C-alpha angles and dihedrals in degrees: 000000000000118000147165125213122233129210133033140257108264104185141014112303135195132214087266101047137037117196107207130183127195114178107318093333121100127200136186112211125193138174119357093354090059091046094049093046092049092050090058097041102097101014141008113303124210125209116227105176139040089248091056090049090051091049090049090052090052092048090050091052088052090050093247099116144028122206148173125207096228124058106221128124089256090055090050089053090049091053090052092050087067093051134076120209120218134178112247119236093244125039103197097183127038113210121181115261129213120237092259092048090052090050092051091047090052090055092047096046102039109027093102090231135057104263119214123227090255091052091050090050090048091053092050094043091052094041093238108171122218095246126161093259089063099039137084129025094288090061101039092104090059090049092048091050091049091054101036116057132155087279096053107028096090115097113280094354092114092049091050093047094048090051085075098039116128092231096046096107091043093056092043088053092048092051091050091048090052090048091051090048088052094240090123141039126200121237 
């Protein structure tokens, strides 16, 4: 199974306990649950044993992970469609970003709405630039209308279309790079 952990550590942890928050909920993970969650924190995790799969199921039920049973690039995309990326309050380390990473970060930080993975792929696929007229809360209607047309407004149509987009793997890779560099957290 391929998976990605959701939430973030909210207070000092030890090797025995992880204190995770997701939204207003708080969790204390120990043992194999903590290990599995930590393995999917900054990149895709992969289960290797039945115990890890059981722990992943439990984490998913708590809302702390998303997974797919296969491990293809399409399955990785499907995992990300069920995740929202946010910028943490504190960015402890500053790593240099590529031009495309900076563009993606601008969308995520300033769009005025939480953009889904499919929406981010749509913007890249259609070469929509993060200009002022599409950014911030006052312009979110314009952004929404740019993404959702008669062809994409129906439930899950955009996600299905972007599954076949030429730039899908590129955007998935960029999101994972930003996650590894700790510019993003998954909720």
